[in-house]
SERO-4910 file (N, C-alpha, C, O; in steps of 0.05 Angstrom, whole numbers):
BEGIN
 pado doro    nc1    nc2    nc3   cac1   cac2   cac3    cc1    cc2    cc3    oc1    oc2    oc3
  Met    A     17    -23      0      3     -2     -3     19     31     -5     42     36      1
  Lys    A      3     45    -13     21     72    -18     19     89     14      0     92     30
  Lys    A     42     95     13     46    115     45     35    134     35     29    138     11
  Ile    A     30    151     60     12    178     48     40    195     62     50    191     84
  Lys    A     47    214     44     70    231     57     63    256     71     46    269     60
  Ile    A     73    265     92     66    281    110    101    293    113    122    282    119
  Phe    A     90    326    105    120    335    122    123    360    142    118    383    134
  Val    A    128    357    160    128    371    183    144    392    177    162    390    161
  Cys    A    138    419    193    158    436    196    155    451    225    135    464    231
  Cys    A    179    447    244    177    450    268    206    461    279    225    446    280
  Thr    A    206    487    286    234    499    288    237    509    322    258    520    328
  Glu    A    223    507    335    220    516    363    214    492    383    202    473    373
  Gln    A    222    491    412    225    475    423    201    472    438    195    451    449
  Ser    A    185    494    438    153    491    448    138    474    427    118    460    433
  Gly    A    148    475    403    123    462    380    142    428    375    133    407    365
  Glu    A    169    434    384    174    403    381    165    388    402    172    364    399
  Asn    A    152    390    423    134    380    439    113    373    433    107    351    443
  Ile    A     94    386    417     74    382    394     82    363    378     76    339    379
  Cys    A     94    374    365    108    354    341    115    326    349    110    310    331
  Ser    A    127    315    376    139    290    377    113    277    388    107    253    383
  Asn    A     98    293    402     71    266    416     54    266    382     52    244    370
  Ile    A     45    290    371     30    276    345     37    257    327     23    243    312
  Leu    A     73    259    331     76    244    306     75    213    321     69    193    310
  Ser    A     82    215    346     85    187    360     58    169    358     56    144    359
  Arg    A     40    188    356      6    169    347     -7    167    320    -30    165    314
  Met    A     25    167    299     15    158    274     29    133    268     53    131    270
  Asn    A     15    115    260     19     98    251     50     97    225     49    111    205
  Lys    A     66     86    229     93     93    218     87     72    193     98     78    172
  Asp    A     72     49    195     70     31    162     47     51    143     47     44    119
  Lys    A     32     69    149     15     77    134     34    109    127     30    120    105
  Phe    A     52    120    146     61    148    133     80    144    130     92    127    142
  Gln    A     97    170    102    127    173    109    123    204    117    108    220    105
  Ile    A    142    211    142    144    234    157    169    251    145    190    238    147
  Asp    A    171    268    138    197    285    128    193    305    140    172    308    154
  Gly    A    216    328    136    212    353    149    238    367    169    261    360    168
  Val    A    228    386    183    247    398    198    234    393    239    210    392    246
  Cys    A    253    392    254    247    380    282    273    378    292    293    386    282
  Gly    A    269    366    316    287    368    343    293    341    343    288    324    325
  Lys    A    307    335    373    314    306    373    292    289    382    290    265    376
  Gln    A    271    306    400    243    284    406    233    268    384    226    244    387
  Ser    A    232    284    356    219    279    339    229    263    317    214    247    305
  Glu    A    259    267    309    273    255    292    272    222    287    281    213    266
  Lys    A    261    206    307    257    182    314    222    174    295    213    153    287
  Tyr    A    216    195    293    192    186    278    192    198    249    174    192    233
  Ile    A    215    215    243    221    225    218    237    199    196    255    184    204
  Asp    A    224    198    169    238    183    155    262    201    151    284    194    160
  Asn    A    260    230    135    279    243    128    276    273    139    257    289    137
  Lys    A    305    275    153    300    307    168    317    325    151    338    320    140
  Ile    A    305    343    150    319    368    130    342    377    141    365    373    135
  Tyr    A    326    397    170    340    415    182    331    410    217    308    405    226
  Asp    A    355    413    232    348    403    265    340    438    269    345    458    256
  Leu    A    324    433    294    320    458    309    336    471    316    329    494    315
  Ser    A    359    468    325    378    476    333    391    503    318    404    522    325
  Lys    A    380    495    294    393    514    266    377    540    276    385    560    265
  Phe    A    363    541    288    339    569    287    343    576    318    332    564    337
  Lys    A    360    597    321    368    611    344    360    640    351    360    649    374
  Ser    A    355    652    332    344    680    337    323    686    355    306    669    354
  Ile    A    319    705    371    297    711    385    285    740    385    263    748    393
  Gly    A    308    753    373    295    788    372    297    798    347    311    786    331
  Leu    A    284    820    341    287    833    315    315    834    301    317    825    279
  Phe    A    338    847    316    358    851    302    371    825    297    383    820    276
  Glu    A    367    805    319    387    782    317    368    765    288    380    749    273
  Ile    A    341    772    285    328    757    262    339    773    228    340    762    206
  Ile    A    345    793    234    353    815    218    382    801    197    386    796    173
  Leu    A    399    796    228    425    783    213    426    759    207    445    748    195
  Ser    A    404    747    214    398    715    208    382    713    177    382    691    168
  Leu    A    372    730    165    347    738    151    359    725    124    343    713    111
  Pro    A    388    725    115    400    705     95    396    677     95    389    662     78
  Lys    A    402    674    125    404    644    128    379    629    120    377    611    104
  Tyr    A    356    641    138    331    625    136    315    635    112    295    623    104
  Leu    A    326    664     98    313    656     64    322    632     46    311    617     31
  Lys    A    345    635     54    364    607     41    338    575     46    324    563     30
  Met    A    344    572     75    324    546     86    302    549     71    297    531     55
  Ile    A    283    575     73    260    570     58    254    564     27    233    557     15
  Thr    A    280    571     19    281    573    -13    278    543     -9    255    534    -10
  Asn    A    302    522     -3    310    499     -3    285    476      6    282    455     -5
  Leu    A    267    487     31    244    467     40    224    475     21    206    458     21
  Lys    A    220    497      3    203    502    -16    206    483    -44    190    479    -62
  Lys    A    233    473    -42    235    464    -71    238    434    -59    237    417    -76
  His    A    240    427    -37    243    403    -30    213    390    -36    207    371    -50
  Ile    A    193    410    -16    159    397    -14    151    404    -45    128    397    -52
  Ile    A    161    414    -58    137    415    -91    153    391   -104    141    378   -122
  Lys    A    174    386    -98    187    358   -114    182    337   -106    178    319   -121
  Asn    A    180    333    -79    163    299    -67    127    302    -64    111    284    -58
  Lys    A    121    328    -67     94    326    -77     73    312    -45     54    297    -46
  Tyr    A     83    321    -26     72    313     -1     34    318      1     22    337     -9
  Asp    A     22    299     14     -8    302     19    -13    320     36    -36    330     35
  Leu    A      6    330     55    -10    345     80     16    357     88     35    341     87
  Ile    A     20    374     94     41    398    109     17    403    136     -7    409    139
  Leu    A     49    397    156     39    416    185     59    430    188     81    419    186
  Thr    A     56    454    193     73    478    203     62    477    224     37    475    224
  Ile    A     84    480    256     81    482    279    102    498    291    126    496    293
  Asp    A     78    524    301     86    543    313    105    562    299    100    563    275
  Ser    A    123    575    307    145    590    286    132    611    271    140    613    248
  Pro    A    112    630    278     85    636    255    110    655    234    107    651    209
  Asp    A    125    667    240    137    681    218    145    664    194    135    666    171
  Phe    A    166    646    201    181    627    190    162    618    171    160    624    147
  Asn    A    144    599    187    133    580    179    108    599    151    105    592    127
  Phe    A     94    624    164     82    641    147    101    639    119     93    624    101
  Asn    A    122    651    118    136    656     89    145    635     78    153    638     55
  Leu    A    148    602     91    150    581     75    129    576     59    130    571     35
  Val    A    102    578     77     71    564     63     73    584     40     76    574     18
  Asn    A     71    619     43     70    636     22     88    628      2     84    637    -21
  Gln    A    107    613      4    121    620    -29    119    591    -33    125    584    -56
  Leu    A    110    568    -14     90    548    -35     67    555    -54     63    547    -77
  Arg    A     50    574    -34     27    585    -48     33    583    -75     28    567    -93
  Lys    A     49    611    -72     57    632   -105     70    611   -123     77    615   -146
  Ser    A     72    587   -108     92    568   -130     64    547   -136     63    523   -130
  Asn    A     44    561   -146     19    539   -142     19    517   -127     10    496   -137
  Tyr    A     27    517   -103     20    492    -90      0    489    -80     -6    506    -64
  Thr    A    -20    464    -83    -51    467    -70    -57    445    -50    -81    442    -48
  Asn    A    -45    430    -38    -44    406    -16    -51    427      0    -48    451     -3
  Gln    A    -62    408     22    -79    417     49    -44    421     64    -24    406     62
  Ile    A    -47    453     83    -29    458     93    -45    460    122    -68    464    116
  Ile    A    -42    459    144    -49    458    170    -28    475    187     -5    468    185
  His    A    -33    499    206    -24    504    220    -23    502    241    -45    510    250
  Ile    A     -2    490    268    -16    487    294      0    506    304     22    512    295
  Val    A    -14    520    328     -2    540    354     -6    569    335     12    579    322
  Ala    A    -33    580    338    -38    610    324    -19    629    334     -9    626    356
  Pro    A    -14    646    320      2    673    324    -11    678    348    -30    665    356
  Thr    A      3    703    367    -10    711    383    -27    742    377    -26    762    391
  Val    A    -41    738    355    -53    760    346    -64    777    365    -66    801    361
  Trp    A    -73    763    387    -88    782    411    -71    800    422    -80    818    437
  Ala    A    -47    796    417    -21    805    434    -12    828    421     -9    849    432
  Trp    A     -7    821    387      3    837    377      6    828    344      9    805    334
  Arg    A      2    855    332      6    845    300    -20    827    292    -21    804    284
  Ser    A    -40    846    295    -74    824    292    -71    823    267    -65    799    263
  Tyr    A    -72    833    247    -74    833    218    -61    801    201    -65    794    178
  Arg    A    -44    788    223    -34    761    222    -59    748    212    -60    738    190
  Ala    A    -80    747    230    -99    725    228   -110    723    197   -112    701    187
  Arg    A   -117    743    183   -125    747    161   -102    732    134   -108    714    117
  Lys    A    -80    744    139    -55    735    129    -55    704    121    -53    695     98
  Phe    A    -59    688    148    -52    659    148    -81    646    136    -80    624    125
  Ala    A   -107    660    139   -136    657    132   -131    650    106   -145    632     95
  Asn    A   -107    667     88   -110    669     60    -92    649     50    -95    641     27
  Ile    A    -74    639     65    -60    606     48    -54    586     64    -38    569     57
  Phe    A    -69    586     95    -70    568    104   -100    549    104   -121    562    105
  Asp    A   -101    516    102   -126    511     99   -142    506    128   -166    507    133
  Glu    A   -122    502    144   -138    500    179   -121    508    193    -99    512    183
  Ile    A   -124    515    220   -105    525    245   -114    514    266   -137    520    271
  Phe    A   -101    496    284   -104    489    307    -97    505    327    -77    519    324
  Leu    A   -111    507    349   -113    533    366   -113    517    404   -128    498    412
  Leu    A    -96    530    417    -88    515    439   -107    537    452   -120    525    469
  Phe    A   -111    556    452   -144    570    463   -158    576    453   -158    591    434
  Asn    A   -182    560    469   -209    576    455   -220    597    456   -243    599    447
  Phe    A   -209    618    466   -211    646    464   -206    656    439   -218    676    431
  Glu    A   -178    637    417   -173    644    401   -193    649    373   -193    664    354
  Arg    A   -208    626    381   -224    627    355   -242    655    343   -250    654    320
  Lys    A   -248    675    360   -255    698    347   -239    716    332   -244    737    321
  Tyr    A   -217    702    335   -190    723    321   -194    712    290   -190    728    272
  Phe    A   -201    684    285   -196    670    259   -223    663    248   -227    641    238
  Asn    A   -240    682    249   -267    674    231   -263    688    207   -268    712    202
  Phe    A   -254    673    194   -252    677    161   -269    659    143   -272    636    151
  Lys    A   -282    667    117   -301    648    109   -279    622     96   -255    628     92
  Asn    A   -286    603     93   -271    578     80   -240    579     99   -219    584     88
  Phe    A   -242    576    122   -218    571    138   -224    564    160   -230    579    179
  Lys    A   -222    538    161   -223    512    190   -210    523    208   -191    538    202
  Lys    A   -218    517    233   -212    529    258   -218    499    280   -240    490    284
  Thr    A   -192    488    291   -201    466    305   -185    472    338   -161    473    336
  Phe    A   -194    475    359   -196    478    387   -180    448    400   -193    430    410
  Ile    A   -147    449    396   -150    426    415   -134    424    439   -124    403    448
  Gly    A   -133    447    449   -125    457    479    -95    459    480    -81    461    460
  His    A    -88    458    504    -59    461    511    -41    443    523    -49    432    544
  Pro    A    -15    437    512     -3    411    526      1    415    554      4    393    566
  Ile    A      3    434    566     -3    434    592    -20    414    609    -14    404    631
  Phe    A    -46    409    588    -56    384    595    -44    358    605    -58    347    622
  His    A    -27    349    601     -2    329    610     13    329    629     21    306    635
  Ile    A     22    351    644     33    366    665     12    354    688    -13    354    690
  Lys    A     34    344    702     24    343    733     26    355    750     48    365    753
  Lys    A      7    361    766     15    382    787     35    370    810     36    346    813
  Arg    A     51    390    826     67    386    848     44    380    869     25    394    876
  Glu    A     53    349    880     34    342    905     51    343    932     41    351    953
  Asn    A     76    336    931    101    351    952     91    376    966     87    397    954
  Lys    A     88    372    989     85    401   1003    109    410   1026    110    432   1037
  Lys    A    127    387   1029    148    391   1037    180    379   1033    188    364   1015
  Asn    A    196    389   1056    222    373   1045    236    382   1025    257    370   1018
  Tyr    A    229    400   1016    238    407    986    265    411    985    275    424   1003
  Lys    A    286    399    960    303    401    959    315    424    937    337    435    940
  Tyr    A    303    426    922    314    443    894    302    468    883    280    465    873
  Ile    A    311    490    882    310    511    866    315    505    834    336    499    823
  Ala    A    283    507    818    291    510    792    305    533    771    293    555    771
  Phe    A    324    531    757    328    552    741    318    546    712    329    527    700
  Leu    A    304    556    704    297    550    671    306    573    656    296    596    657
  Pro    A    326    565    642    337    588    622    332    602    595    339    624    587
  Gly    A    314    579    583    307    580    557    312    554    534    326    534    536
  Ser    A    295    563    513    296    532    508    321    543    474    327    530    455
  Arg    A    327    565    480    351    573    458    375    579    463    378    586    486
  Gln    A    392    579    451    420    586    463    420    619    464    432    628    484
  Asn    A    409    638    446    412    668    457    388    678    480    385    702    481
  Glu    A    375    664    494    363    661    516    378    662    535    381    681    550
  Val    A    395    630    538    411    627    552    430    644    563    434    651    586
  Leu    A    446    653    536    467    675    532    461    695    548    478    706    563
  Lys    A    437    701    546    421    732    551    420    729    585    429    746    601
  Leu    A    409    705    591    401    701    620    417    697    644    413    702    667
  Ile    A    440    684    628    455    666    647    470    684    680    474    677    704
  Lys    A    473    708    665    483    728    689    466    725    713    473    719    736
  Tyr    A    439    731    703    422    730    725    423    700    745    424    699    769
  Phe    A    421    682    727    420    659    751    449    658    768    450    647    790
  Asn    A    467    666    758    494    667    765    493    686    792    509    686    811
  His    A    471    700    789    468    721    817    467    705    833    483    698    850
  Ile    A    435    696    826    421    679    848    440    656    862    440    647    885
  Glu    A    453    650    843    461    615    857    489    624    874    500    608    889
  Glu    A    499    650    871    518    671    887    507    667    910    517    651    927
  Tyr    A    483    683    915    467    687    940    466    657    956    478    652    977
  Ile    A    449    638    940    447    611    949    473    598    965    475    593    989
  Asn    A    487    596    952    517    588    965    523    609    987    525    601   1010
  Lys    A    525    635    982    538    650   1003    516    644   1026    527    636   1047
  Asn    A    501    646   1027    481    651   1047    467    619   1056    447    616   1069
  Lys    A    479    604   1049    475    576   1052    449    563   1055    444    549   1075
  Leu    A    432    565   1036    406    569   1032    405    538   1041    387    534   1058
  Asn    A    418    519   1035    404    491   1031    391    477   1015    379    457   1022
  Phe    A    393    488    990    382    479    972    393    469    951    412    485    949
  Lys    A    397    453    931    404    449    902    387    461    880    365    470    884
  Ile    A    400    463    853    389    486    840    382    447    812    395    427    805
  Phe    A    368    454    809    357    435    780    353    454    758    343    476    760
  Ile    A    363    442    732    365    457    716    355    432    688    369    416    676
  Pro    A    333    436    686    318    419    660    329    429    640    334    453    643
  Thr    A    335    421    617    341    432    593    341    418    562    332    395    562
  Leu    A    347    424    544    350    397    513    381    396    512    400    411    520
  Pro    A    379    375    500    404    364    495    425    385    476    449    388    480
  His    A    412    396    458    428    423    454    441    446    455    454    463    442
  Leu    A    427    439    486    437    466    507    455    457    532    466    472    549
  Ser    A    455    438    531    465    426    555    496    430    564    502    433    587
  Ser    A    522    429    538    552    435    545    541    463    546    554    472    565
  Leu    A    530    476    540    533    507    532    529    511    564    548    520    575
  Ile    A    501    504    583    499    511    602    517    501    625    520    511    647
  Glu    A    531    473    614    550    463    636    573    482    639    584    488    660
  Glu    A    579    490    617    612    506    612    607    532    624    626    545    630
  Asn    A    571    546    629    567    572    640    561    564    665    553    583    680
  Thr    A    563    544    674    555    539    713    580    522    720    583    513    742
  Lys    A    596    519    704    623    503    725    632    517    744    642    503    761
  Leu    A    634    542    748    645    549    772    623    555    793    627    571    812
  Trp    A    600    543    790    585    547    809    590    527    836    598    505    832
  Lys    A    585    536    859    589    521    883    564    517    895    564    518    920
  Thr    A    546    512    885    525    495    894    516    479    875    512    481    850
  Asp    A    513    457    895    505    429    885    481    438    859    462    452    863
  Thr    A    489    425    835    473    429    812    466    400    797    479    380    799
  Ile    A    442    401    781    437    379    770    421    396    748    401    410    750
  Ile    A    438    390    725    428    393    694    420    362    688    432    341    690
  Ser    A    394    370    680    384    344    669    374    346    634    362    366    628
  Thr    A    376    333    622    359    328    597    345    303    588    339    296    565
  Asp    A    340    295    606    320    260    617    292    269    619    278    264    638
  Met    A    285    282    599    250    278    604    237    262    624    221    271    641
  Ser    A    245    238    622    227    218    635    232    223    671    217    216    689
  Lys    A    256    236    672    260    247    698    243    279    713    240    282    737
  Phe    A    237    293    698    232    315    705    209    318    724    209    334    743
  Asp    A    189    302    717    173    297    741    175    293    769    161    302    786
  Asp    A    202    274    771    208    270    799    223    285    810    226    284    834
  Tyr    A    238    304    792    253    335    803    238    348    813    242    357    836
  Phe    A    211    355    794    200    373    803    182    378    822    171    399    828
  Glu    A    181    348    833    156    343    857    178    361    882    168    375    900
  Tyr    A    203    358    879    213    369    902    224    403    902    237    414    919
  Val    A    211    416    873    225    438    868    204    456    895    181    454    905
  Tyr    A    230    477    899    217    493    924    202    512    910    178    508    906
  Ile    A    215    536    900    204    556    873    226    556    850    250    551    852
  Ser    A    212    564    831    232    570    807    233    598    789    218    618    789
  Ile    A    254    592    775    263    631    763    258    617    732    271    598    724
  Thr    A    239    627    718    236    613    692    235    634    666    223    655    666
  Cys    A    245    626    653    250    642    625    226    640    616    215    618    616
  Ser    A    208    673    603    184    678    596    181    648    573    199    639    559
  Gly    A    155    638    577    152    625    541    134    599    550    115    603    565
  Thr    A    138    576    543    121    562    547    123    546    570    107    529    578
  Ala    A    152    553    582    164    541    607    152    539    633    150    522    651
  Ser    A    143    571    628    128    591    651     96    576    657     89    569    679
  Leu    A     82    574    635     54    559    637     57    531    646     40    519    659
  Glu    A     83    519    635     84    491    646     87    491    680     74    480    697
  Ile    A    117    514    683    110    514    719     88    527    734     86    527    759
  Ala    A     75    536    721     47    541    733     27    518    734     15    517    756
  Lys    A     21    501    716     14    480    715     21    461    746      6    452    763
  Arg    A     46    462    744     62    437    766     46    451    791     39    434    807
  Asn    A     37    481    798     38    493    823     62    499    836     64    502    861
  Ile    A     85    502    818    105    519    835    111    545    829    120    555    808
  Pro    A    104    559    858    118    584    851    137    590    835    154    574    828
  Gln    A    134    624    822    157    622    801    159    657    801    145    673    814
  Ile    A    182    659    782    189    687    776    192    683    748    206    664    741
  Ile    A    180    701    729    189    703    706    200    724    698    196    748    704
  Ile    A    225    706    673    253    735    668    251    726    643    243    703    636
  Tyr    A    261    752    623    265    755    599    275    776    596    269    796    609
  Lys    A    296    776    570    317    797    564    317    799    530    333    785    517
  Leu    A    301    816    519    298    825    489    329    850    490    337    866    506
  Asn    A    337    841    469    358    865    450    350    891    465    326    885    471
  Tyr    A    355    917    477    343    933    477    334    950    460    313    962    465
  Phe    A    347    955    438    333    969    414    307    947    394    289    955    380
  Thr    A    312    928    398    285    905    391    269    923    421    255    942    414
  Glu    A    269    920    439    255    926    455    234    954    453    209    958    455
  Ile    A    249    964    448    237   1002    435    222    999    414    200   1009    413
  Leu    A    233    982    391    216    978    371    189    960    367    173    961    348
  Leu    A    188    949    383    163    929    393    145    939    405    121    934    399
  Lys    A    151    955    423    138    969    449    115    976    432     97    960    432
  Pro    A    112    999    415     88   1015    410     64    983    395     39    979    398
  Phe    A     74    975    387     57    954    378     46    926    398     29    910    391
  Val    A     58    927    419     49    902    440     21    913    455     18    932    470
  Lys    A      3    893    444    -20    903    461    -37    889    487    -61    888    489
  Val    A    -15    880    505    -13    864    525      1    888    546     12    909    539
  Lys    A      0    882    566     16    893    591     34    867    600     53    874    613
  Tyr    A     34    835    596     40    821    608     52    800    591     48    796    567
  Ala    A     67    787    605     80    767    582     69    740    587     63    729    566
  Asn    A     66    727    604     53    707    616     24    707    616     11    726    625
  Leu    A     13    680    604    -15    675    592    -38    682    619    -58    696    618
  Ile    A    -28    668    639    -42    677    674    -44    706    674    -66    715    679
  Asn    A    -28    718    670    -26    746    678    -49    759    654    -72    767    660
  Ile    A    -41    759    634    -54    769    614    -85    763    616   -102    781    613
  Ile    A    -94    733    622   -119    735    628   -137    738    647   -162    738    648
  Ser    A   -117    741    667   -129    759    696   -124    788    698   -127    803    718
  Asn    A   -115    793    677   -100    821    677    -96    834    701   -104    856    709
  Gln    A    -74    810    718    -64    828    735    -31    811    745    -24    791    734
  Met    A    -20    820    761     10    812    759      2    785    781      1    792    805
  Ile    A     -4    758    775     -8    733    794     20    724    798     27    717    821
  Ile    A     42    722    772     63    714    771     77    731    765     74    742    743
  Pro    A    102    743    788    119    768    782    130    763    756    132    740    748
  Glu    A    136    780    744    153    779    718    171    805    714    161    827    716
  Ile    A    195    803    708    211    824    703    217    823    679    217    799    675
  Leu    A    220    829    668    225    834    634    242    849    624    248    867    639
  Asn    A    255    850    599    276    867    586    288    883    605    296    874    626
  Ser    A    291    915    595    308    934    611    297    936    638    310    950    653
  Lys    A    274    923    648    267    921    674    285    899    698    288    898    723
  Leu    A    296    883    674    307    857    688    340    873    700    356    883    685
  Ser    A    341    870    724    368    873    731    371    849    763    353    841    777
  Glu    A    401    844    764    412    826    778    399    840    812    396    823    830
  Lys    A    394    859    817    381    867    841    359    867    842    352    855    863
  Lys    A    339    875    827    311    863    833    305    837    825    286    827    836
  Leu    A    318    821    805    314    789    809    312    783    841    291    777    854
  Leu    A    337    786    852    343    777    873    322    798    896    312    778    907
  Asn    A    314    814    906    295    824    906    265    814    918    252    813    939
  Asn    A    263    803    877    231    789    879    247    757    887    230    739    893
  Phe    A    263    752    887    277    720    895    267    721    924    245    710    928
  Leu    A    280    733    944    278    735    972    247    739    979    236    731   1000
  Lys    A    235    753    957    204    759    976    191    737    973    179    729    993
  Leu    A    189    720    948    181    694    940    191    668    955    178    648    959
  Phe    A    218    671    965    235    646    974    226    644   1006    225    623   1019
  Asn    A    220    670   1016    214    681   1045    182    678   1049    174    678   1072
  Ser    A    173    677   1039    137    674   1042    124    658   1040    112    662   1019
  Lys    A    118    642   1048     92    615   1047     66    637   1030     56    637   1007
  Lys    A     62    654   1054     34    672   1043     38    673   1010     25    659    993
  Arg    A     58    693   1006     58    697    974     56    666    955     40    662    936
  Gln    A     66    656    959     77    627    952     41    618    941     33    617    917
  Glu    A     27    613    960      1    600    979    -16    622    949    -29    611    931
  Lys    A    -13    649    952    -33    662    931    -23    660    913    -42    663    897
  Gln    A      2    657    896      5    657    868     -7    624    860    -22    616    842
  Ile    A      3    614    876    -11    575    866    -44    579    871    -58    568    855
  Asn    A    -55    592    889    -90    592    889    -96    600    862   -109    586    846
  Ser    A    -84    632    855    -98    649    838    -97    630    809   -117    627    794
  Ile    A    -73    618    804    -59    608    787    -89    588    771   -100    588    749
  Asn    A    -93    575    794   -110    547    796   -131    558    782   -139    547    762
  Ile    A   -143    586    794   -169    595    780   -171    598    752   -191    592    739
  Tyr    A   -154    604    745   -148    619    714   -137    596    699   -142    599    675
  Leu    A   -126    577    703   -120    548    688   -139    540    676   -135    528    655
  Lys    A   -165    542    686   -188    524    669   -190    540    642   -198    530    621
  Glu    A   -181    568    645   -188    580    618   -170    571    590   -176    576    567
  Ile    A   -145    553    601   -131    547    582   -130    514    581   -126    499    562
  Val    A   -134    510    601   -136    468    597   -159    455    590   -179    456    603
  Asn    A   -156    440    562   -175    430    553   -185    403    573   -174    395    593
  Glu    A   -207    393    561   -209    366    586   -203    346    567   -213    324    570
  Phe    A   -185    351    544   -181    325    530   -157    328    517   -151    351    509
  Ser    A   -140    306    511   -111    313    502   -105    332    485   -120    331    466
  Pro    A    -91    348    483    -87    362    452    -78    336    429    -91    331    408
  Tyr    A    -63    328    436    -53    312    415    -69    290    404    -66    284    381
  Asp    A    -87    278    420   -108    265    415   -126    276    390   -133    266    369
  Val    A   -132    299    402   -150    317    384   -138    325    354   -151    329    333
  Ser    A   -110    327    358    -98    338    328    -99    312    319   -113    312    299
  Ile    A    -90    290    325    -89    264    309   -115    251    293   -117    237    272
  Asn    A   -132    259    310   -161    251    306   -170    271    278   -179    263    257
  Arg    A   -165    293    284   -168    317    264   -149    305    238   -162    299    218
  Ile    A   -126    302    238   -112    296    210   -110    272    196   -100    267    175
  Asn    A   -125    254    216   -126    229    207   -155    225    183   -156    212    162
  Lys    A   -183    247    200   -196    253    184   -198    260    153   -211    252    134
  Leu    A   -175    284    162   -170    295    140   -156    283    110   -159    290     87
  Ile    A   -142    264    122   -118    254    106   -148    228     95   -152    228     70
  Asn    A   -161    214    108   -169    187     99   -202    194    130   -198    196    154
  Pro    A   -218    196    121   -236    194    139   -249    167    146   -264    165    166
  Ser    A   -245    147    130   -247    117    145   -224    114    152   -224     94    165
  Ser    A   -203    123    151   -179    111    163   -179    113    199   -197    124    211
  Lys    A   -153     97    214   -146     97    231   -116    107    242    -98     95    231
  Ala    A   -110    125    261    -88    128    270    -67    116    270    -45    119    259
  Asn    A    -79     93    292    -61     70    295    -75     51    292    -65     28    293
***
């Protein structure tokens, strides 16, 4: 039997988690799957074109400097897709890169189905992207139910799949905590921009003998970078890329300092008190500020319209300010409990009652062959 050919394009770690979990639910005997992905997904891929570690830019100026590289990648991927005549294309997250790839495909008269998974945050900024996506994609899979209203266009299909934090377990342990978690980001540039702030907190932990170890969950392509930048730390530090052990470690995490992004939602779902940090290039921050429509970075704070989880971002981020916020959270059970209780109120607006991966594969399966089954 001829295999159905699917091409996936996933260039970010948050998308990689979705990608690997969807692909793991596909029957390899029925599908040929090629594309762009990371280490988690590559075991389900027949032909890997690029690894997501090649996509490292985070700010406007960094992207501009990398533009020739990305344009060349888009051209290569377009040629590959057209040559191989895939039955279905799945693009995941990375809205700017994936929009430009699909736009080039449509200009080349590519007419097969293309689905985008994880909507661009049109509710936060650049709302015009909603219509642009609707013009070239056949369907979009939404993580949040409230996003439906932003993509109401004729002949454009929307499927609410829910957020992957559906699968994240809440921390149940209430005592004998062993770790303070540092989550420095999923991109090399994020780690490099934030590491000095984590250094400052580590110095305080060691100097003041707080009797906690540091736990850093990370990705295989970042582990050596983090090891190099923490080798002078005196606090016992566990750097792990073994996702099968993350739940066990997180069960004993007291508080977390978290790079803004999907990781901060995951920590929130785990019911671990946290502080969110991020650092854009200063000029990128100034240029983007007039276009951003929301006051906060974390979705819990955005939905609630209040600072439930402390955020210290961009030009406001300093070693002194981070340490002050760290000590406030570290020393106050009341602050910790208030944060967790408030988070749990608003998590109900984010988490679906079904697995987003099951919803996704069922929808994909219907699109490819209404009478077939994924497994």
